[in-house]
C-alpha positions as CSV (number, residue, x, y, z in Angstrom):
1,M,227.0,9.9,-19.1
2,W,224.0,11.6,-20.7
3,A,226.0,14.8,-21.3
4,R,228.8,12.9,-22.9
5,S,226.4,11.1,-25.2
6,L,224.9,14.4,-26.1
7,N,228.3,15.9,-26.9
8,L,229.3,12.8,-29.0
9,G,226.0,13.0,-30.9
10,L,226.3,16.7,-31.7
11,G,230.0,16.2,-32.6
12,L,229.0,13.6,-35.2
13,I,226.2,15.8,-36.5
14,A,228.7,18.6,-36.8
15,L,231.1,16.4,-38.9
16,H,228.2,15.3,-41.1
17,S,227.1,18.9,-41.6
18,I,230.6,19.9,-42.8
19,F,230.6,17.0,-45.2
20,V,227.1,17.9,-46.5
21,A,228.2,21.5,-47.0
22,C,231.1,20.2,-49.2
23,I,228.6,18.2,-51.3
24,L,225.8,20.8,-51.8
25,G,226.1,24.1,-53.7
26,S,225.2,25.6,-57.1
27,T,226.7,22.5,-58.6
28,P,226.2,19.5,-56.3
29,L,229.1,17.0,-56.1
30,G,228.9,13.3,-55.4
31,V,230.2,11.7,-52.2
32,S,233.1,10.0,-54.0
33,D,234.0,13.3,-55.6
34,V,234.2,15.1,-52.3
35,L,236.2,12.3,-50.7
36,S,238.6,12.3,-53.6
37,A,239.0,16.1,-53.4
38,L,239.6,16.0,-49.6
39,V,242.6,13.6,-50.1
40,G,244.0,15.5,-53.0
41,R,242.8,13.3,-55.8
42,G,240.1,13.6,-58.4
43,E,239.5,16.5,-60.8
44,I,241.4,19.8,-60.3
45,G,238.1,21.7,-60.5
46,D,236.5,19.6,-57.8
47,Q,239.5,20.0,-55.5
48,I,239.4,23.8,-55.8
49,V,235.7,23.9,-55.2
50,V,235.9,21.7,-52.1
51,T,239.2,22.7,-50.4
52,Q,239.3,26.3,-51.3
53,I,235.6,27.4,-51.3
54,R,233.2,25.0,-49.6
55,L,235.3,23.5,-46.9
56,P,236.7,26.8,-45.6
57,R,233.2,28.3,-45.7
58,A,231.7,25.5,-43.7
59,L,234.6,25.5,-41.1
60,A,234.2,29.3,-40.7
61,A,230.4,28.8,-40.0
62,L,231.1,26.0,-37.6
63,L,233.7,28.0,-35.6
64,V,231.7,31.2,-35.6
65,G,228.5,29.3,-34.4
66,A,230.6,27.5,-31.8
67,A,232.1,30.7,-30.4
68,L,228.8,32.4,-30.2
69,G,227.1,29.3,-28.6
70,I,229.7,28.9,-25.9
71,S,229.8,32.6,-25.3
72,G,226.0,32.8,-24.9
73,A,225.9,29.8,-22.5
74,A,228.7,31.3,-20.4
75,L,227.1,34.8,-20.2
76,Q,223.8,33.3,-19.4
77,G,225.5,31.3,-16.5
78,L,227.4,34.4,-15.3
79,L,224.4,36.7,-15.3
80,R,221.8,34.0,-14.4
81,N,219.7,35.3,-17.3
82,P,218.5,33.1,-20.2
83,L,218.2,36.2,-22.4
84,A,221.9,37.0,-22.2
85,E,224.0,36.5,-25.3
86,P,226.6,38.4,-27.4
87,G,224.1,39.7,-30.0
88,V,221.3,40.7,-27.7
89,L,223.7,42.5,-25.2
90,G,225.5,44.5,-27.9
91,V,228.8,42.6,-27.8
92,S,228.6,41.4,-31.4
93,A,227.6,44.9,-32.7
94,S,230.4,46.5,-30.8
95,A,232.9,44.1,-32.2
96,S,231.5,44.6,-35.6
97,L,231.8,48.4,-35.2
98,A,235.4,48.1,-34.3
99,A,236.0,46.0,-37.4
100,T,234.1,48.4,-39.6
101,V,236.3,51.4,-38.3
102,C,239.3,49.4,-39.5
103,I,237.8,49.0,-42.9
104,Y,236.8,52.6,-43.1
105,Y,240.2,53.9,-42.3
106,G,242.0,51.2,-44.3
107,L,243.8,49.8,-41.4
108,T,243.3,46.2,-42.7
109,T,246.1,46.9,-45.2
110,V,248.6,47.6,-42.4
111,S,248.5,44.0,-41.0
112,P,246.3,41.0,-41.2
113,W,246.1,41.0,-37.4
114,V,244.4,44.4,-37.2
115,M,240.9,43.2,-37.9
116,P,240.8,40.3,-35.4
117,L,242.5,42.4,-32.7
118,A,240.1,45.3,-33.3
119,A,237.0,43.1,-33.2
120,I,238.2,41.5,-30.0
121,L,238.9,44.8,-28.3
122,G,235.4,46.0,-29.3
123,A,233.8,42.8,-27.8
124,L,235.8,43.1,-24.7
125,V,234.7,46.7,-24.0
126,A,231.1,45.8,-24.6
127,T,231.2,42.7,-22.4
128,A,233.0,44.7,-19.6
129,V,230.1,47.2,-19.7
130,I,227.5,44.4,-19.5
131,A,229.4,42.7,-16.6
132,L,229.5,46.1,-14.8
133,A,225.8,46.7,-15.3
134,A,225.1,43.2,-14.0
135,I,227.0,44.1,-10.8
136,K,225.3,47.4,-10.4
137,T,221.7,46.2,-10.9
138,R,219.9,42.9,-10.6
139,S,217.1,44.0,-12.9
140,V,216.8,41.8,-16.1
141,V,215.0,44.7,-17.8
142,T,217.8,47.1,-17.0
143,L,220.4,44.7,-18.3
144,I,218.6,44.1,-21.6
145,L,218.1,47.9,-22.0
146,V,221.9,48.4,-21.5
147,G,222.5,45.8,-24.3
148,V,219.9,47.5,-26.5
149,G,221.7,50.8,-25.9
150,L,225.0,49.4,-26.8
151,S,223.6,47.8,-30.0
152,S,221.8,51.0,-30.9
153,F,224.9,53.1,-30.3
154,A,227.2,50.8,-32.3
155,G,224.6,50.7,-35.1
156,A,224.3,54.4,-35.2
157,I,228.1,54.8,-35.6
158,M,228.2,52.1,-38.3
159,S,225.4,53.9,-40.1
160,L,227.4,57.1,-39.9
161,L,230.5,55.4,-41.4
162,L,228.4,53.9,-44.1
163,N,227.0,57.3,-44.9
164,L,230.5,58.7,-45.1
165,S,232.1,55.9,-46.9
166,P,234.8,57.2,-49.2
167,N,234.2,54.7,-52.1
168,P,231.9,51.9,-53.1
169,F,234.4,49.2,-52.3
170,S,234.7,50.2,-48.7
171,L,231.0,50.6,-48.5
172,A,230.5,47.0,-49.8
173,D,233.0,45.7,-47.3
174,M,231.3,47.5,-44.4
175,I,227.9,46.3,-45.4
176,N,229.2,42.7,-45.5
177,W,230.5,43.1,-41.9
178,S,227.3,44.6,-40.6
179,L,225.1,41.9,-42.2
180,G,227.3,38.9,-41.4
181,T,228.6,36.3,-43.9
182,V,231.2,33.6,-44.3
183,A,231.3,33.8,-48.1
184,N,234.7,33.9,-49.6
185,R,236.5,33.1,-46.3
186,S,239.8,31.2,-46.6
187,L,241.7,29.0,-44.3
188,E,244.1,31.9,-43.7
189,D,241.2,34.1,-42.5
190,I,240.2,31.2,-40.1
191,G,243.8,30.8,-39.0
192,L,244.2,34.4,-38.0
193,A,241.1,34.3,-35.7
194,A,241.5,30.7,-34.5
195,P,244.1,31.4,-31.7
196,F,241.9,34.0,-30.1
197,L,238.8,31.8,-30.5
198,I,240.5,28.8,-29.1
199,L,241.9,30.9,-26.1
200,G,238.5,32.4,-25.4
201,G,236.8,29.0,-25.5
202,A,239.5,27.5,-23.2
203,I,239.1,30.3,-20.6
204,L,235.3,29.8,-20.6
205,W,235.8,26.0,-20.3
206,F,238.1,26.2,-17.3
207,S,235.8,28.7,-15.6
208,R,232.8,26.4,-16.0
209,R,232.7,25.2,-12.3
210,G,232.2,28.8,-11.1
211,L,229.2,29.1,-13.4
212,S,227.7,26.0,-11.7
213,A,228.3,27.5,-8.3
214,L,226.6,30.7,-9.3
215,T,223.3,28.8,-9.8
216,L,223.1,28.8,-6.0
217,G,223.3,32.6,-5.9
218,E,226.3,34.9,-5.4
219,E,226.3,34.7,-1.6
220,A,226.1,30.9,-1.6
221,A,228.8,30.7,-4.3
222,S,231.1,33.1,-2.4
223,G,230.5,30.9,0.7
224,L,231.7,27.9,-1.3
225,G,235.0,29.7,-1.9
226,L,234.2,31.2,-5.3
227,D,236.0,34.5,-6.1
228,L,233.2,36.4,-7.8
229,K,235.4,39.2,-9.1
230,R,237.8,36.8,-10.7
231,Q,234.9,34.7,-12.1
232,R,233.4,37.7,-13.8
233,I,236.8,38.8,-15.2
234,W,237.5,35.4,-16.7
235,V,234.1,34.9,-18.2
236,V,234.1,38.4,-19.6
237,L,237.6,37.9,-21.1
238,G,236.7,34.5,-22.6
239,A,233.4,35.6,-24.1
240,G,235.0,38.8,-25.5
241,L,237.9,36.9,-27.1
242,A,235.5,34.2,-28.6
243,T,233.0,36.7,-29.8
244,G,235.5,39.1,-31.2
245,A,237.3,36.3,-33.1
246,A,233.9,35.2,-34.5
247,V,233.0,38.7,-35.7
248,S,236.5,39.1,-37.3
249,I,235.6,36.0,-39.4
250,A,231.9,36.6,-40.2
251,G,230.8,40.0,-39.0
252,A,227.7,40.5,-36.8
253,I,225.6,37.4,-36.5
254,G,223.0,37.5,-33.7
255,F,220.7,35.1,-31.7
256,V,222.9,32.0,-32.1
257,G,224.1,32.5,-28.6
258,I,220.6,32.5,-27.1
259,V,218.9,29.8,-29.2
260,A,221.6,27.1,-28.8
261,P,221.9,27.3,-25.0
262,H,218.1,27.4,-24.6
263,I,217.7,24.2,-26.5
264,V,220.6,22.5,-24.7
265,R,219.8,23.6,-21.1
266,P,217.0,21.2,-20.4
267,L,219.0,18.3,-21.7
268,V,221.9,18.9,-19.2
269,R,219.6,19.6,-16.2
270,H,220.0,23.3,-16.4
271,D,223.7,23.0,-15.4
272,P,225.7,26.0,-17.0
273,A,228.9,24.1,-16.9
274,A,227.5,21.1,-18.7
275,S,225.8,23.3,-21.3
276,L,229.0,25.0,-22.6
277,L,230.3,22.3,-25.0
278,P,226.9,21.2,-26.4
279,S,225.9,24.8,-26.9
280,A,229.1,25.4,-28.9
281,L,228.5,22.3,-31.0
282,L,224.8,23.1,-31.6
283,G,225.6,26.7,-32.5
284,G,228.2,25.5,-35.0
285,V,225.7,23.0,-36.5
286,F,223.0,25.7,-36.7
287,L,225.2,28.1,-38.6
288,V,226.6,25.5,-41.0
289,L,223.0,24.4,-41.9
290,A,221.9,28.0,-42.2
291,D,224.8,28.7,-44.6
292,I,223.9,25.7,-46.7
293,G,220.4,27.1,-47.0
294,V,221.8,30.5,-47.9
295,R,223.7,28.9,-50.8
296,L,220.8,26.9,-52.0
297,I,218.0,29.5,-51.8
298,P,217.4,30.6,-55.4
299,T,217.8,34.3,-55.1
300,Q,219.4,36.7,-57.5
301,T,221.7,38.0,-54.8
302,E,222.9,35.6,-52.1
303,L,221.4,36.3,-48.7
304,K,223.6,37.2,-45.8
305,L,224.1,34.6,-43.1
306,G,223.5,37.1,-40.4
307,V,220.1,38.0,-42.0
308,V,219.0,34.4,-42.1
309,A,220.2,33.8,-38.5
310,A,218.2,36.8,-37.3
311,I,215.0,35.7,-39.2
312,I,215.2,32.3,-37.4
313,G,216.6,33.6,-34.1
314,A,214.5,36.7,-33.4
315,P,211.2,34.8,-33.1
316,A,212.9,32.3,-30.8
317,F,214.2,35.2,-28.7
318,I,210.6,36.6,-28.4
319,W,209.3,33.1,-27.5
320,I,212.0,32.7,-24.8
321,A,211.4,36.2,-23.4
322,I,207.6,35.6,-23.2
323,G,208.2,32.2,-21.6
324,Q,210.5,33.7,-19.0
325,Q,208.0,36.4,-18.1
326,T,205.2,33.9,-17.8
327,G,207.3,31.7,-15.6
328,S,208.2,34.7,-13.3
329,R,204.5,35.6,-12.9
330,E,203.5,32.1,-12.0
331,S,206.3,31.9,-9.4
């Protein structure tokens, strides 16, 4: 009952945040103006601003945050490590690298499906490497180091591509993907990534019971009838699809997948299965609110969403890491 109330409350907050995102901007609109624009009435200028600029941008932020939130919660449940999430483990960076390669070689002009497919493939490869490392070693430090290595390698290759960029237009596009943004996203962009995002989220949702069993340990979970190999494959596939779809929309945005589950976990009695949906909702709300801040901060050049998310999320990551280390020493 408590988890259901939590999900309902976060869902209502998400809807309100979308509506607020449609109101606020360089030129604030009234509530009645936004409502009129959403139903196809009112001034043409207001309809364009709301339905073609602010609403798609807010929906993109919500979906990206939801994908990263649910992926982070699932990976933390699978690896039984509160520091696991797509950004920290190099999954987002690998997906962004694959998308950047498509931009560099001009493959995005071949088909609109190239970008989401490439990002998803990059995310799947990185997630598979992390899952394999989790099988080979039980050390949290080693796992984090593997993720840092993946992020560093992907970052190095992206820096090389930026250095060799053939023209300033490709360079600007690649920088946008490496920093993360939902500016200028359309409903068509969301529609291309949505099937993969929904499929990834559905896979993670239907594998949630296995995540709860893993809290007892792998041997106990196996004794309860859980197929560990199949569980890892499904979680890796779901997280890879969701993260890749998120990157194909917004580029690399980190730390959402670690902050949202960490806040939610105590509210659901540390049950990984119960944390999936609220982590997705909270991650979506977090990015929508962060993007509103990005649009309202009076800077000459608009800040990138990934930069703002990192400024907020990196200190939270340090705090969580220190708290986990302190807890392990006390135990």
